[in-house]
N, C-alpha and C positions, 0 to 999 in steps of 0.2 A: 397738673394735667397728665403728666407721665404716670403718676400713681393711679389715676382713674383708668388709663388705658391698660395698665397691667392687671387691674381688677375687673375689667369688663368681661373677659371670658368666664370668670368665675360667677359673675352676676348672671350671665346668660345660661351657663350650665345649671345654676341653681333654679332658674326658671324652667328649664327643660326637666330637671329632676322633679320639681313640684308638679309640673304637668303630668309626668309619668305617674307620680304617686297619687294625686287626687283623681286623675282620669282612671287609673287602675282601680281606685276605690269605688268610683261610680260604676265601672264595668263589673266589678266583683259583687257589688250589692245587687245590681240587676240580674246577674246570672244566679247568684245565691238564692234569691227570693223565688226564682222559678225552678230551682233544682230539687231533686229528691233528697240530696244530702247537702244542705246549706252549710253545716258546720265545716265540712271539707273545703268548700269554696272560700268561706270567710277566713279560716285558719291558713289555708294555703296562700290565699291572696295577700293576707297580712304579711306572712313570712317572706314572700317573693318581693312585695313592694318595699318592706323595711330593709331587706337584705340589699337590694339593688340601690336604694336611696342612700343607705349608710355607707356602702362601698363607694358610691359616687362622691358623697361628701368627703370621705377620707382621702380618696384619690385626688380630688380637686383642691381640698384645703391644705393637704400636706402638713407642713409645720408652721404655716403662716396664719396667724389668727385673723388677719385682714381678709385673706381669701375665704376662710370659714364664714366670717361675718358677711362678706359679699355674696357668697352662695346662699346663705340664709335669707338675706334681703331679697334675692331673686326667687327663692322658694316660697315664701309666704304669700306674695301677691298671686302666684299661680292658682292658689286655692279659689280666689275670687274669679279668676278668668275661667277656670274649669266649671265652677258653679254657674257662671253666666252662660257658658256655652251649652251646658247640659240641662238647663232649666226647661221644664215642661211648660208650654204655653198655657195661659190662664184659662182659656176656653176648653182646652183638652183636660186640664187638671180638674175642672169642675165636673166633667162628665165621668172621670175615672173614680172619684170618691164622693158619691152624693152624701149630703149631710143627713144625719139621723139625729133625732132628739129623743132622749130617754127621760127628759124631765116631765113631770106630770103637768 
């Protein structure tokens, strides 16, 4: 039990880093697609997200592999949480991209 309590902050920090990374990815894609210079948005966003996330992992993990693993275990589910929170409702999604058929 004491082991879990010492790793819980790393788990929570991994979730926060994952939320930042995947939320930032969603935000970057939305801004980049509407921009006149999307390459700048995508490259800059990737560098910023990766830099902050890797620095966070390095700071949290330190020299203990268990904290690295705990941080990673918190990071991965954040992808599904952000995906769920940023999903476009089905009725709005259908109106945004009408189906076209090119088949004869």
